[in-house]
N, C-alpha and C positions, 0 to 999 in steps of 0.2 A: 504493500500500500504506500510506503514511504517513497519507493522508487517511482511509482506512478505519479505521486505528487510532484516530485522533482522534475519529472518529464513534462508535466503540464505547466510548471513554472517556466521551464526552459522555452517551451513553445510560445508561451505568452510573452516572454522577454523578447524573443525574435520578432514576434508580430508587432510589439511596441516599437522596436527599432525601425521596422519598415514603415511606420507611420510618422517618424520624425520629419518635420518639414525640411525640404531641401534648402541649402544656403545657411543653415544654423548649425553650430557645433554642438558637442555633447556636454561641455563643461557646465553649462547653465542648468542642466536637468536636475542636478543635486541628488540628495538622498544618500550619498556615500561619504566616505571619510577615511583618511589615513594620515599618519604623522611621519615626518622625515627626520633623520638624525642630523642632517645639515642641508641647507638649501643654497649654499654658495661656497666657492673655494677655487683652488688652482687645479688646472688639468695636469695629470689625470686625476679625476675626482670620483671616488666611490661613494654612492648615496644609498642608504638603506632606509626602508620604510616599513610601517606596520599598519594593517587595516584596523579601523575602529568600528567597522560595521558588525553588529552581532549576528552570528549564525548565517552567514551567506551561503547560498546554494552553490554559486560559482562566482569567481572574481578573477579578473585579469588586468594587466597594466600595459599601457603603451608608453614607452619611455621618451618618445619624441613626437607628441601629438601636434598636428598642424593647426588645431583649433577649428577646423571646418569639416573634416571627414565624418560621415555618418556611420561608416562601417570599418573602422580602423582595426588592424590586427592587434591582438593582445596576447600576453604571456602570463602564466602563473608564476611570477618571480617576486622576490622581495628586496632585491638590490640590483644596482647597475653601475658599471665603471665608465664614466664619460672620458674619452680620450681627447676629444677635440673641444675647443672653447665654444661658447655660445649661450644663448638663452633657450632653455628647454622646458617643455610642459609635460608633466607626467599625468596621464589620464588613468583613472580607476574606472572600471566598467564591470558591473556584475548584477546579480539577481539574488533576492532573498524572499522570504515569505511575504514581504510587503511589496514586492515587485522589483522592477529594474532600478538600479541606482548608479550614479556617476559622481566623480569628484576629480578636481585638478589641483596640482601644486606646481609652483615654478621653481626651477633650479638654474642658478647662474654659475657658469664654469669660465674662469678667467684663463687667458693665455699664459703659458709658462715656457714655451719653447725658446731656444736661443734665436737671436735675431740673425737673419741672413745677411751676408756681407761678401765683399771681395777685398782681399788683402794683397797688396803688391809691395815689393821692395826694390828700390833702385840703389845705385851706388852712393857712397858718402854717408851712409847711415840713415837715409831718408825712407820712410814708409808711408803708404797711402791706404787708409781704411775707408772703404765706400760701403755705407749701409744701404740695404735694399728696401725701397719703399714698397711694402706689401702689407697684408693683413696682420702679420705677426708684429711688425714694427708699429703699426697704427694702434695696436692694442695697449702698448705701454705709454706712460706719461713722459718718460725720459729713459735714456740709455747711459749707463756708466761705463767709461773706458779707462782702464788702468793700463798704462803703457809698460809697466814692469821694469822701469829703470829708476824707481824712487821718486819720480816726479808726481805732482798732485794729480788725482783722477780728473778726467775731463768728462763733461756731461753734454749729451745731445738732448735737446728738448724739442718737442713737436713744433714743426715749422722751420727748424734750423736747416742749414745746408747739410746734405747727407754725407759729404766728403770730409774726412778728418785726416790731417797730415801731422807727422811727428818726426823729429830728427834726433837720432841717438848719437851722443858724443863718443860712446865706447862701442866699437863694432867688433871687438874680440869676443864678446859674450853672446849668448843666445837668449835674449829676453822672451818672456811669455806675456802676451797681451791678454788681459781678461776683460770680457765684454758681457754685460748683463742688462736686461730690461727691468725697469723699476716702475711701480705704481705709487700713487699717493699714499702717505702714511696711514690714512684712514681706511684704505681698502683692505678687504679680507686677504686677498692675495698680494703679498708685498713685493715679490720679485720673481723673475723667470730664471731659467737655467743659466749658469755662468759658463760662457765659452772660453776655452783657453787656446790662444792662437800663437804657436811658436814662430819666431822671426829668425830667418837664416840669412846672414849677410854673405853674398858672394858676387864676384865679378862675372857677369854673363859672358860665356865664350860662344859667340854666334857662329864662329868658323867650324865648330864641332857638329852643327846641324847639317847633315848631308844625306842624300838619297843613297840607300844601300842596295835595294833591289827595285827593278821596274819590270812589270809583267802585264802584257796585253792579253785580254780574253777574246774568245771567238765572237762574243757579243758586243765588242767594242768598249769594254770596261777596262780602264788602265789602273792597275793597283800598284802602289809604291810603298816602300817601307823606309822609315827614317827614325833616328833616335832624337827625341825632342827633350826640351827642358821645361819643367813646370813653370807656368805663368808667362812663358815666352810665346808670343803669338807668331805662328809660322803659317805662311800662305803658300799654296801651290800655284805655280804659273806654268802655262804650256804654250808652245808656239807651233804653227803649221808652216812657217817659212824659214826654218833653220835658225831661229833665235833673233830675227830682225825685229819682230813684234811679239809681245806676250799677252795672252789672255789670263785674267785673274780667276782663280778657282776658289775653293773654300779655304778657311783658315782654322787652325786649332791651337790650343795652349796646353798640351799634355806632355808630361815627361815620360821618359822610357821609350821602349821600342813601340812604334805605332805603325799601323797599316791602314791606308785610306785609298779611295778610288776616285777617278774621274770617269764619268759615264758618257754615253752617247758619242763616242769617237768612232773612227773607222779603223778596223784592224789592219787594213791594207796600206795605211799611210804612216810615214815616219813622223813622230812628234818630238820636239825638244822640250824637256821638262826641267824645272828648277824649283827651289824653295827660297822664299824671301822671309827672313826672320827679323823680328823687331823686339828689342828689350823694353823694359818698363820705363826707360828714360828716353825712348824715341829713336834709338840707334837701330839701323837696319843693315842687313848684309845678305846678298844672294849666295846660294850654294853653287856647287859645280853643276854644269848643265849635262844632262843625260839624254841620249837619243833612243827612241824606241826602235825595235826591229820588226820587220814584216817579211813573211815568206810566201812564195807562190809555188804551186805544184801543178804539173801537167803529166798525163799518162798516155802512152802509145807504145805499141809493140811489146807489151808486157813489162815496161819499165816506168819509172817515175822520174821526171826531170824537175829539179828544185833550183830556185834562185832566191836571193834576199838582198836587201839594201846594204851598201858599204857603210861601215861606221865612220862618221865624219871626222873624229878627232884621233889622229894616230898616236898622240902622246898618251892617251888614256887606254888604248887598245892592247889586249894581251892575246886573245884568240877567240875564234867562233867554235861553238859546240852544236852539232846537229843531232836531233833526237827523232827517233821513230817509235811511235806507240809508247812514249815515255822513257825509252832506253837510248843511251848515247851510242851512236853508230859511227861518228866521224868527228875529228877535231882538225881545225884549220888555223895555222899560226900566221898566215899571210893575210893582211887586212884586205887585199884585193881579191882573195878567193871567195867569190860570192855565188858559186853555182856548183851543183853536184847531180850526177845521174845515179839513181838507186836501182840496181839490177837484182838485188836479193829479195824479190817479191814475186808473188804468184798471181795469175789471172783471177780476177774476181775478188782478190783480197781487199779489205778496207783498211787503208793505212792512214795514220795521223802523224804529221810532221810539225816540228818547231825548231827554231834556231835561237841560240843564246849567245850574246856578246859578253865575254868575260873582260872586265875593265879593272882599272886600278881602284880598289876599294869599293867596287860596285859591280852589278850585272844587269843586263837588259835582255829580256826574253820575249820572243814574238808570240802572237796568238797561235793556236794549233790550226793547221790546215789539213782538212780531211779529203781523201781522194780514193776512189776505187780503181784498182789496176785494170786497164782495158786490154782485151784480147778477143779470142774467138767466143762463140756462143755456147749454149748448152741445149739439152733435150727438152726443157720446159716441164710443165705440170703433167703428171701422169694420173693422179687420183686426187680427189678432194671431197669433203663432206661438211655439212653443217648440222649441229645438234643442240637442242636446248639444254642448258646446264644451270640449274637454279634460276636466278633472275637474269641470266645472260645467255649468249649463244656462243658455243665453242666451234671455231672454224679450224679445220685441219686439212693439210695438203701433203701430197707426196711429190717432191721435186728432185730433179737430178742436178748434179753440180754441187760444188763446195760453197760458192758465193753467189747470191742472187737477191733480188728484191721481189717481194710479194705484196702487190697493191690490192687492198680490199675495198670494195664499194658495196653500199647497202641501199635498198629500196624497200618500200612497204608492200610491194607486189612485184611479180615478175615483169609486168609491163610498165612499172612506175619509173620515176626518175632516180637513177642510181647516183649516189654521191660518195666520194672517197672518204673513208673513215680511218684508215691506217695503212702505213707502208712498213712491212716487216723486212729486216735485213737478215738474210740467211736463217730465218726462223719459219717453221711450217705450222705453227699453232698459235691461235689468238682467241682470247675470251672477250667478246663484245658485250659490255654491260653498261654502255653509255646511252642514256635516254631511250631505252627500249623496254617493252613489256611483253616478253615472249609468251606469257600466259594468257594474253588477250588478243594477239594478232600474230600472223605469220610474217616473217621477214625474209627477204631474198637478197642474195649476195652474188657478186661477180668477182673473180680472182684474176689478176693480171700478173704474169711472170716475166721478169727480165733478168738477164745475166750477161756480164761483160759487154754491155752496150747493145745487146740484142733484145728487142721487145717482142713478146708474143701476144696474140689476140686474147681478149678477155674470155673467160669460160662462159657457157650458157648460165642463166640464173639458177642458183642452188637455194632452195627455200626450206625454212624450218617447218616442221609438222605442228599444226595447231590442233590440240585436243580440246573439245568442248562437250558439255553435258547439259541436257535438259531432262529434269527428273532423273530417271535411272538409265537413260539412253545416251550413249557416247557417239559423237561424230568427229571426224578429223579431216584435215586438208590432205590432198593427195599430190601436193607439189613434189617435184623431184629434189631430194636432199643430196644426191650424189652426181658425180660425173658419169657414173656407170649405172645400168638399170637396177631396179629394186627386185629382189627375189621374193620377199614376203614381209607381211606385217605381223607383229606379235603384241598382244596386250599384256603388260606387266601389272599384276594385281597383288599389292602388299597389304596385309591386314594389320590392325593395331596390335594384335597379339604376336606379330613377328612372322606369321605365315606368309609365304610368297608363292606365286603361281604365274606361269607363262602360258597364255592361251593363244594359239594360232587363230587369227581372224581372217576370213576371206570375204567379209562383207562390211560395208560401211553404210549405215550406223551399226552399232553393236550394243547389246543389252546384257550385262552380266547376270548370271543366275545366282540370286541371293535369297535367303530365307531366314526364318527366325533363329536358326542355329548358326548363321554366319557371324563373322566378327562385326562389332558395332560400327567400325570405321575402316575404310580402305583408301589406299592411294593408287591411282591408275596412271599409266603412261603407255603410249604407243611407241613401239620400237620397229624401225625399218632396217632391213638387212640387205646388203648389196648382193648381186648375183654370185660374185666370187667369195662371199662370206667374210671379206676383209674389212668392210666398212659397216658401221652401225650409226643410226641417227635416232635420238630420243626426243619425244615431244615434251611439252610442258607437263607437269604433274598436277592432277586434280584429286582433291580429297573428297571422298564420298562417305556420308554418314547414313547408316542403314535406317535410323529413325530421325525424323525431322527435329530441328531445334526450334523451340519457341521461348522467347524472352519477353517478360512483361515488366514495365517500370513499376516502381513502388509509389510514385506520386507524380502529379502534374499540376500546372498552374495556368489555367486559361484566363489570362489577364490582358490579352491583346498585345503582348510585347514580342510576339512571333517566336517565343522560346517556350517549348513545352505547353503549347496552347491546346493540344489534343492528346489523347492517349489511345494506344492500340497495341496489339501484340506485334513483335518483330519476329518474323518466321520465314523459313525457306522450305522448299520442296514439299509444299502442301497440295494435295490433289483436290481437296474440298475443305470448307472452313465455315464455322459459325461462331460469332462473338457476341456475348450478352453481358450487360452490366446491371446489377441490382443495387438498390439502396439498402440501408441498414434494416429496413422492415421487409425486405424480400421482394419489393416491387421492381419490375423491369423499367429501367430508365433509358436503355439504349440497346439496339440489336442490329446486326448486319451480317451478311455472308460475303461482303466485298472486302478483300484484304487491304485495299487502298484507303478505306474509310476508318476514321477514329472518332471517339466521342469528344465533343467540344465543350462539355460541362454545362450544356443547356438542356432543360426539360420543359417541353411545351413552350418554347421561346422565352423561358425564364431561367435566370441563373440558378443552378443547382446549389444546394446547401454545402458548406464546407464540411469536411470530415471523411470518414472511412466509407468505402464502397467495395462490393464483391464483384468479381468478374468470373466468367466461365468461357473457356475456349474449347470447342469441339472440332476435331479435324481428322482427315484421313490422309496419311502420308503416301509417298510414291510406291510403297510396298503393300498398299491396301490395308494397313493397320489402322484401326480406330483408336484415337487417343483423346483424352479429355484432361484439361488442366484448369484448376481453380486457384483463386487467391484473393488478396485484398490490396487496395491501394488507397492513397489519400488525395483528396482534392484540396488544393491550396490556392490562394490568390495573393 
């Protein structure tokens, strides 16, 4: 009886919430109450509370209520840790024997993080501290700066210049600058975190900032590596005219080994690249200029002819290194040796070449140049098949030759427009699972084979087998899935108990023989076998349940919002159907034998009463079994 009372209270609470006027918050509703152990302090701030409502049925809290929402999420918690600063409203929401109740309390969390800044050091003991104008700085009344050399603290006050300069008379020590944000003495939160900023005095050596590696990618992205110095701005510059004019790229201020890129360049052009570094006192110096390498490849007669650009600065040159497929194959010590013919390759092989210039203190490597060795042709495709595999289509081919290209085209019918979807390099198997639904339609493919420069005509269309079911009868498409004729079709029938059966079918459509002793659920697939028995093609899989499924919702709300405005059984595989709804006194309020119709909550053009109703569904499934299902549901608004 107590559980039933609680349930009725909960339902009443939810109905009361649904009737709250839009545009008004929940704090004003009243009836609740809780106490806080604190309502203001520094972040992070943990606040604990305790409800003062006697005997609540349920109670929850929203720790950051916006003051407007009518259905905010709540949690059954009694404390929360506020990490960020701000003004927060804690909403209490619950229900008791007296009905729904609400209550709100305010919490103020003050900023406590260290202020953001930029510290730079120049020569002669001069430092520059630049405070960042952001929400953290704006939260404090002032900022205390202790320079760490015995001088009096300096204070920044709101509205002052953000830049602070200081000169140290002794540069042999390493002072620690301490920075902290402060509030007025009357505030609960007195101060923020104290930052400790070490100062290192050093004379910047700009000549040490040099490019060590330069690498061009096939996509035209030029990567370079250099060793930078903290707080020293270094900008990359590149030229397309041998260094007469330079374009400015990005700049960085990072110490240690760094790798960055210049994008959208041409891999086939030489570029001159340098770094321009500037210290904190405004002095700048360009680095040594490095030139990119570019390689070209041509194939004929079973060989590959290679050439590359001559490095322009003989004083920096040591040698060229030539790579094939990532392996060093030749070294050239003469700066004028800029060509090579590779005879150690086979027809149809796919080779990738690059050249690297080894320099004094650096290296410059070209992008990779890919080429297929050209020579005589091959025998072409001998066999091919397509088969449904899960949510994709498995395409397989039997091809002669070591190296070839296999182009795959797809259409939604054998007479449709074929579009290329993939080119395989020396591979004879591909799973197509991109934007297709092989369980809903048949797809057709054409395969084109080429090898060593010889192109063969595309195959006739090869189409997947589409298996479909209406009630207990199966039909399938008879498109050709092979380049060779079909010998037979077989139905694969797998039961939920693990039983498996292969049934030779000589007619389309096909109806399996099932009875009350059969498994409750089966998976069916059609398998086609080629004349020579070497190729198989599987259709999509269809799950068949011996008894029809009927699902009925537990509630609906016919309120005109186009969501759950009517109620009806959700069923499949029904040969006949009767649906009746009774009120709590057993009177029929709705009846139909049309599966498409549901009850809209109206009785004789009047709104039906809220509450519980009884339903009965009588039907005959596709195996001629009579089934009746009863249950209850609730009408809500």
